[in-house]
C-alpha positions as CSV (number, residue, x, y, z in Angstrom):
1,M,41.3,-36.7,-89.1
2,N,39.1,-34.0,-90.5
3,K,37.4,-31.6,-88.0
4,K,33.6,-32.0,-87.9
5,I,31.6,-29.0,-86.9
6,S,28.2,-29.6,-85.4
7,K,25.8,-26.8,-84.4
8,K,24.0,-27.1,-81.1
9,V,20.3,-28.0,-81.2
10,S,18.1,-25.0,-80.3
11,M,16.4,-25.8,-77.0
12,S,14.8,-22.4,-76.3
13,P,11.3,-22.8,-74.9
14,D,10.3,-19.7,-77.0
15,S,11.3,-20.9,-80.5
16,P,12.8,-24.4,-80.5
17,A,14.0,-25.5,-83.9
18,W,12.3,-28.8,-83.4
19,S,8.8,-27.4,-82.6
20,G,6.1,-29.2,-84.4
21,K,8.6,-31.7,-85.9
22,V,9.4,-34.2,-83.2
23,S,7.2,-37.1,-82.0
24,N,9.6,-38.6,-79.6
25,S,12.2,-36.9,-77.5
26,H,14.8,-39.6,-78.3
27,Q,15.1,-38.0,-81.8
28,L,16.9,-35.3,-79.9
29,G,18.6,-37.3,-77.2
30,G,18.1,-39.0,-73.9
31,I,19.1,-42.0,-71.9
32,E,19.0,-45.6,-73.2
33,T,19.5,-48.5,-70.8
34,S,20.5,-52.0,-71.8
35,V,22.8,-54.9,-70.9
36,L,25.9,-56.0,-72.7
37,D,25.5,-59.5,-74.2
38,N,29.0,-60.3,-75.5
39,G,32.7,-60.2,-74.6
40,N,34.3,-59.4,-71.3
41,G,31.5,-57.2,-70.2
42,R,28.7,-59.7,-70.8
43,G,25.8,-59.2,-68.4
44,T,26.9,-55.6,-67.4
45,R,24.3,-53.0,-67.3
46,I,24.9,-49.8,-69.2
47,A,23.1,-46.4,-69.7
48,W,23.9,-44.4,-72.8
49,F,23.5,-40.7,-72.5
50,D,23.0,-38.6,-75.7
51,T,22.8,-34.9,-75.2
52,G,22.0,-34.1,-78.8
53,S,24.9,-31.7,-78.9
54,G,27.4,-34.2,-80.2
55,L,28.3,-35.4,-76.6
56,R,27.4,-39.0,-75.7
57,F,28.7,-41.2,-73.0
58,K,28.2,-44.7,-71.4
59,V,27.4,-45.0,-67.7
60,L,28.0,-48.3,-65.9
61,P,25.5,-49.0,-63.2
62,D,27.3,-52.2,-62.3
63,R,30.6,-50.4,-61.8
64,A,29.6,-47.6,-59.3
65,M,28.0,-45.7,-62.1
66,D,31.4,-44.9,-63.5
67,I,31.6,-43.7,-67.1
68,A,33.2,-45.8,-69.9
69,D,33.1,-44.6,-73.5
70,A,32.6,-40.9,-74.2
71,F,32.5,-39.1,-77.6
72,F,32.1,-35.6,-78.9
73,N,30.9,-35.9,-82.5
74,Q,33.3,-38.5,-84.1
75,H,36.1,-37.9,-81.5
76,S,36.6,-40.3,-78.6
77,L,37.5,-38.5,-75.4
78,A,38.2,-41.4,-73.1
79,W,41.0,-44.0,-73.0
80,L,39.8,-47.7,-72.9
81,S,42.1,-50.5,-71.7
82,H,42.5,-53.7,-73.7
83,S,39.7,-55.4,-71.8
84,A,37.4,-52.4,-71.8
85,V,34.2,-52.9,-69.8
86,T,34.3,-55.8,-67.3
87,P,32.1,-56.9,-64.4
88,G,33.2,-55.9,-60.9
89,N,35.5,-58.0,-58.9
90,P,34.7,-58.4,-55.2
91,A,38.3,-59.6,-54.4
92,V,40.0,-56.2,-55.1
93,N,40.4,-55.4,-51.3
94,R,43.9,-56.8,-51.4
95,D,47.0,-56.5,-53.5
96,S,46.8,-55.0,-57.0
97,L,43.9,-57.1,-58.3
98,W,42.1,-53.8,-59.1
99,L,44.2,-53.7,-62.2
100,D,42.8,-57.0,-63.6
101,N,39.5,-55.2,-64.1
102,F,40.7,-51.7,-64.8
103,S,38.7,-50.9,-67.9
104,G,39.8,-47.3,-68.2
105,G,37.0,-45.1,-69.4
106,L,36.2,-41.5,-68.7
107,L,35.7,-42.1,-65.0
108,V,36.8,-44.7,-62.5
109,T,36.0,-43.9,-58.9
110,C,38.6,-44.7,-56.3
111,G,37.9,-45.0,-52.6
112,L,35.9,-44.7,-50.4
113,T,38.3,-45.3,-47.5
114,H,41.6,-45.6,-49.3
115,V,43.2,-44.1,-52.5
116,G,46.7,-45.4,-53.5
117,D,48.9,-48.5,-53.5
118,P,48.1,-51.7,-51.6
119,E,49.0,-51.5,-48.0
120,K,48.5,-53.2,-44.6
121,D,48.8,-51.8,-41.1
122,Q,47.1,-52.2,-37.7
123,Y,43.9,-50.8,-39.2
124,G,43.6,-53.4,-41.8
125,E,44.6,-54.5,-45.3
126,R,43.7,-52.4,-48.3
127,G,44.0,-53.1,-52.0
128,L,44.9,-50.7,-54.8
129,H,42.4,-47.8,-54.8
130,D,39.8,-49.7,-52.7
131,R,36.6,-51.3,-53.8
132,I,33.9,-48.7,-54.7
133,S,34.4,-49.0,-58.5
134,H,33.6,-52.7,-58.4
135,L,30.2,-52.3,-56.6
136,P,26.8,-52.3,-58.4
137,A,24.3,-49.6,-58.0
138,R,20.7,-49.8,-56.9
139,I,19.1,-47.5,-59.4
140,E,16.7,-45.0,-57.9
141,S,15.6,-43.1,-61.0
142,V,16.1,-42.6,-64.7
143,I,14.7,-39.2,-65.7
144,Q,14.3,-38.5,-69.4
145,P,13.8,-35.1,-71.1
146,D,10.2,-34.0,-71.2
147,L,9.7,-31.7,-74.3
148,R,6.0,-31.1,-73.6
149,N,6.8,-29.5,-70.3
150,D,9.9,-27.7,-71.5
151,N,12.2,-29.9,-69.4
152,Y,15.4,-30.6,-71.2
153,D,17.3,-32.3,-68.4
154,M,18.2,-36.0,-68.1
155,S,19.7,-37.9,-65.2
156,I,20.3,-41.3,-63.6
157,T,20.6,-41.7,-59.8
158,G,21.8,-44.8,-57.9
159,T,23.3,-45.9,-54.6
160,M,26.3,-48.1,-54.0
161,L,27.1,-49.7,-50.5
162,Q,30.7,-50.3,-49.6
163,S,30.2,-52.3,-46.4
164,T,32.2,-54.5,-44.1
165,V,30.7,-56.3,-41.0
166,F,32.3,-54.8,-37.9
167,G,33.9,-52.2,-40.2
168,P,33.1,-49.2,-42.3
169,N,29.7,-49.0,-43.9
170,L,29.7,-46.2,-46.5
171,E,27.1,-45.4,-49.1
172,L,27.8,-43.5,-52.3
173,K,24.7,-41.9,-53.8
174,R,25.5,-40.7,-57.3
175,T,23.6,-38.6,-59.8
176,I,24.9,-38.1,-63.4
177,S,23.0,-35.6,-65.4
178,G,23.0,-33.8,-68.8
179,R,20.9,-31.4,-70.7
180,L,19.7,-31.6,-74.3
181,G,21.7,-29.3,-76.5
182,V,24.5,-28.8,-73.9
183,S,27.9,-30.5,-74.1
184,E,28.3,-31.0,-70.3
185,I,28.4,-33.9,-67.8
186,K,27.4,-33.2,-64.2
187,I,28.4,-35.6,-61.4
188,H,26.9,-35.1,-57.9
189,D,28.0,-37.5,-55.2
190,E,27.0,-37.9,-51.6
191,V,29.0,-40.2,-49.3
192,T,27.3,-41.1,-46.1
193,N,28.5,-43.2,-43.1
194,L,25.7,-45.6,-42.4
195,G,27.7,-47.4,-39.7
196,N,27.8,-46.8,-35.9
197,Q,31.6,-46.0,-35.8
198,T,33.7,-43.2,-37.2
199,A,35.0,-44.2,-40.7
200,P,38.1,-43.1,-42.6
201,H,37.4,-41.5,-46.0
202,M,39.3,-40.8,-49.2
203,L,38.0,-40.2,-52.7
204,L,39.6,-39.7,-56.1
205,Y,38.0,-39.3,-59.5
206,H,40.3,-41.3,-61.9
207,M,39.4,-39.6,-65.2
208,N,41.2,-41.2,-68.2
209,F,41.5,-39.3,-71.5
210,G,42.8,-40.9,-74.7
211,W,43.3,-40.4,-78.4
212,P,42.4,-38.4,-80.4
213,L,41.8,-35.8,-77.7
214,I,45.2,-36.8,-76.2
215,D,47.8,-36.7,-78.9
216,E,51.3,-35.2,-79.6
217,G,51.0,-31.5,-78.8
218,T,47.8,-31.6,-76.8
219,K,48.1,-29.2,-73.9
220,L,47.4,-30.0,-70.2
221,I,46.4,-26.8,-68.4
222,W,46.1,-26.0,-64.7
223,N,47.3,-23.5,-62.1
224,G,48.9,-24.7,-58.9
225,K,52.0,-26.1,-57.1
226,V,53.3,-29.3,-58.6
227,Y,54.8,-32.1,-56.5
228,P,56.3,-34.9,-58.6
229,R,55.7,-38.3,-57.2
230,D,59.3,-39.2,-58.1
231,A,62.0,-36.5,-57.5
232,D,64.0,-37.5,-60.6
233,D,61.0,-37.7,-63.0
234,P,62.2,-36.0,-66.3
235,I,58.7,-34.8,-67.2
236,F,57.7,-33.2,-63.9
237,S,61.2,-32.2,-62.6
238,E,62.5,-28.7,-62.8
239,G,62.7,-27.7,-66.5
240,G,60.6,-30.7,-67.7
241,D,57.7,-30.1,-70.1
242,C,54.8,-31.5,-68.2
243,E,52.1,-29.5,-70.1
244,T,52.5,-31.0,-73.5
245,C,51.5,-34.6,-74.4
246,K,54.3,-36.8,-75.8
247,S,54.6,-39.4,-78.5
248,P,54.5,-43.0,-77.3
249,L,57.5,-43.7,-75.0
250,D,59.2,-47.0,-74.7
251,K,60.2,-46.2,-71.1
252,H,56.4,-46.0,-70.3
253,S,55.9,-49.7,-71.4
254,G,54.5,-51.9,-68.7
255,G,54.0,-49.9,-65.5
256,G,56.2,-46.9,-66.6
257,S,54.6,-43.5,-66.1
258,S,55.0,-40.0,-64.8
259,V,52.8,-38.7,-61.9
260,A,52.5,-35.4,-60.2
261,F,50.3,-34.2,-57.3
262,I,49.0,-30.7,-57.9
263,D,47.8,-28.4,-55.1
264,I,45.5,-26.7,-57.5
265,D,44.5,-23.1,-57.3
266,A,40.9,-21.9,-56.9
267,D,39.3,-18.8,-58.3
268,K,37.6,-16.1,-56.2
269,N,34.5,-18.3,-56.0
270,G,36.4,-21.3,-54.7
271,Y,36.3,-23.3,-58.0
272,C,39.3,-25.1,-59.6
273,R,39.7,-25.8,-63.3
274,S,41.9,-28.0,-65.4
275,D,41.8,-28.2,-69.2
276,I,42.9,-30.4,-72.0
277,S,43.2,-28.6,-75.3
278,N,43.9,-30.2,-78.7
279,P,44.6,-27.4,-81.1
280,K,44.7,-29.7,-84.1
281,L,41.1,-30.8,-83.5
282,G,39.9,-27.4,-82.1
283,L,38.7,-29.5,-79.2
284,R,38.9,-28.5,-75.5
285,V,37.7,-30.4,-72.4
286,S,37.6,-28.7,-69.0
287,L,37.0,-30.0,-65.5
288,H,35.5,-27.8,-62.8
289,F,35.3,-28.7,-59.1
290,K,35.3,-27.0,-55.7
291,K,38.6,-26.6,-53.8
292,E,36.8,-27.1,-50.5
293,Q,35.6,-30.6,-51.7
294,L,38.5,-31.7,-53.9
295,P,41.7,-29.8,-53.0
296,W,44.1,-32.0,-55.1
297,L,44.5,-32.8,-58.8
298,T,46.7,-35.8,-59.8
299,N,48.1,-35.8,-63.3
300,W,49.0,-39.4,-64.5
301,Q,50.9,-39.4,-67.8
302,H,51.3,-42.9,-69.3
303,W,52.6,-42.7,-72.8
304,G,52.9,-46.5,-73.3
305,R,52.7,-47.8,-76.9
306,N,49.1,-48.9,-77.4
307,E,48.4,-47.9,-73.8
308,Y,48.4,-44.1,-74.4
309,V,46.6,-42.2,-71.7
310,T,46.6,-39.2,-69.4
311,G,44.7,-39.0,-66.2
312,M,43.3,-35.8,-64.7
313,E,42.2,-36.9,-61.3
314,P,40.5,-34.5,-58.8
315,G,40.6,-35.9,-55.2
316,T,40.3,-35.3,-51.5
317,H,44.0,-36.5,-51.4
318,P,46.8,-37.4,-53.7
319,P,46.8,-41.2,-54.2
320,K,49.3,-41.8,-51.3
321,G,47.2,-44.2,-49.3
322,Q,45.3,-44.2,-46.0
323,A,48.3,-45.0,-43.9
324,A,50.3,-41.9,-45.1
325,A,47.2,-39.7,-44.8
326,R,46.7,-40.9,-41.3
327,K,50.3,-40.2,-40.4
328,D,50.4,-36.7,-41.8
329,G,47.0,-35.8,-40.3
330,T,45.1,-35.2,-43.6
331,L,42.9,-38.4,-43.5
332,L,39.3,-37.5,-43.5
333,F,36.8,-39.1,-41.1
334,L,33.0,-39.5,-41.4
335,E,31.0,-39.6,-38.1
336,P,28.0,-42.0,-38.0
337,G,25.2,-40.4,-40.1
338,E,27.5,-37.8,-41.6
339,T,27.5,-37.0,-45.3
340,K,30.0,-35.3,-47.5
341,Y,29.1,-33.8,-50.9
342,Y,31.1,-33.7,-54.1
343,D,30.4,-32.1,-57.5
344,I,32.3,-32.2,-60.8
345,L,31.4,-30.5,-64.1
346,L,32.9,-31.6,-67.4
347,K,32.5,-29.3,-70.3
348,V,33.4,-29.9,-74.0
349,E,34.1,-26.9,-76.1
């Protein structure tokens, strides 16, 4: 695939390249909302962001405002499952039904009370990765760029309620934003306990990257202590090459995969960074987040044939489940009325 070079649109208020030439800001970019009318995702609301810099991505208001497709110029950044976008499934609070509607995409949110495999204990039954990604948003605002007032920002804000009568009542308020001429996605989340009892809390950002960004030779970059999920994993074990993406592997067919939990290092300002670099395309994607908010990074490597994906997943915990986190004393709790804040920045370079 040939590399395509695209210059950023000049957005300087002093001398914008488009001055006097644009009637409608959507010539440069913005947000377009619509509803899918065909296939598995029929009836699902979407919001396409176009930053005008080559970066565009699809937000799913009916799936916790997660992000499905994402592109930079002609290059796809995200992995999509066979089904791609599907409506939410309210029955995912048990077993592994979550996988039936796992569409992949740039972001799938996991939590808000449990991250990990299905489990059951004296505190209840929990399905794989909990329910939040299957819940629809109440949209509070869609803000478009305003060229006349030199405002180049765009955003969508919505709230999702993960609620159980006599149980946890947690609200996720999410704002996804971008800026004309800038190849960045900003995610700001607020998780609030609306109930009258203390509630357990776990959160993981399941970010799924695919071809052509992910390809043989693509480099996965982070700094931190690596803990393989499986002690005998050949990729993450001592001497294994976990930083270079592989060709499709037969042993990763079906549920085969390699996973590691990374106690990621922070810089002097408390920020963590992980990168994906494809030297063949001259394309690099980086994730930036606060160690105080999201101290762990999970790397999921699934090189299955025709299911070729790697996950870079910042989280409050590794995906080990509420029961294990409760046992080792790391489970978070939200008091009634308490809010926790989370921020992730994705840059394309």
